C-alpha positions in Angstrom: -85.0 -168.7 -106.3 -83.1 -167.9 -109.5 -84.1 -169.4 -112.8 -82.8 -168.8 -116.2 -85.3 -167.0 -118.8 -85.2 -169.9 -121.3 -87.3 -171.7 -118.6 -90.3 -169.0 -118.6 -92.7 -170.6 -120.6 -92.9 -173.8 -118.9 -92.9 -172.5 -115.6 -96.1 -169.9 -116.2 -99.7 -171.5 -115.8 -103.0 -169.9 -116.6 -104.2 -167.0 -114.6 -102.9 -163.5 -113.8 -104.3 -160.5 -111.5 -103.5 -157.2 -112.7 -104.1 -154.3 -110.2 -106.4 -151.4 -111.4 -104.1 -148.7 -110.0 -100.3 -149.7 -109.7 -97.9 -152.9 -110.3 -97.0 -155.2 -108.9 -98.8 -158.1 -110.9 -99.9 -161.4 -109.6 -99.1 -164.5 -112.1 -99.9 -168.1 -111.6 -96.9 -170.3 -111.7 -96.0 -174.0 -111.2 -95.1 -173.0 -108.0 -98.1 -171.2 -107.3 -98.7 -167.3 -107.0 -95.6 -165.0 -107.7 -95.8 -161.3 -107.8 -94.1 -159.6 -110.6 -93.2 -155.9 -111.0 -91.9 -152.9 -109.6 -92.5 -151.8 -106.3 -91.6 -148.7 -104.2 -88.6 -148.5 -102.1 -87.5 -151.2 -99.9 -84.9 -152.5 -98.0 -82.7 -155.2 -99.8 -81.1 -158.0 -97.7 -78.8 -160.4 -99.6 -78.7 -163.9 -98.6 -76.0 -166.4 -100.0 -76.4 -170.1 -100.4 -73.0 -172.3 -100.7 -74.1 -175.4 -102.5 -71.1 -177.5 -100.5 -73.0 -176.6 -97.1 -76.6 -177.6 -98.7 -75.4 -180.8 -100.0 -73.9 -181.4 -96.4 -76.9 -180.5 -94.8 -79.0 -182.7 -97.2 -76.8 -185.3 -96.6 -77.3 -185.3 -92.9 -80.9 -184.7 -93.0 -81.0 -188.2 -95.0 -78.5 -189.7 -92.3 -80.9 -188.7 -89.5 -84.2 -189.4 -91.6 -83.3 -193.2 -91.5 -85.3 -195.1 -89.2 -83.8 -198.1 -88.0 -85.8 -201.0 -86.5 -83.9 -203.2 -83.6 -83.5 -206.4 -84.9 -84.2 -208.2 -81.6 -87.9 -207.4 -82.1 -88.2 -209.0 -85.3 -89.1 -212.5 -85.6 -86.9 -214.3 -88.0 -89.3 -214.2 -91.0 -89.7 -210.3 -90.3 -85.8 -209.9 -90.4 -85.8 -212.0 -93.7 -88.5 -209.7 -95.3 -86.4 -206.5 -93.7 -83.6 -207.7 -95.4 -85.1 -208.7 -98.7 -86.7 -205.2 -98.7 -83.8 -202.9 -97.9 -81.3 -204.9 -100.8 -83.7 -204.5 -103.5 -85.4 -201.1 -103.1 -83.7 -197.5 -102.8 -85.1 -194.3 -103.4 -84.1 -192.3 -106.6 -83.3 -189.4 -104.4 -80.9 -191.0 -102.1 -79.3 -192.4 -105.5 -78.5 -188.7 -106.8 -76.8 -188.0 -103.3 
């Protein structure tokens, strides 16, 4: 995850653990603990995230996440209730997609 430095102060939380010998340092954040500092030689692997693919994947997740109830097992009163609910309630997450 790459976040701009302008958000640094908002993301940091109380708590820091500094090693008595060498870095790295552990810092508590709103996301949990993160490791900060230099490390000895490591193999670097790059991952690229294509946002178009991510958007499509999220859309597919929402499509398969929808649970539909067969209307033939609902009474007329239950169908009316279900219809009222689906017509009047929406997810803010779905509204952004």
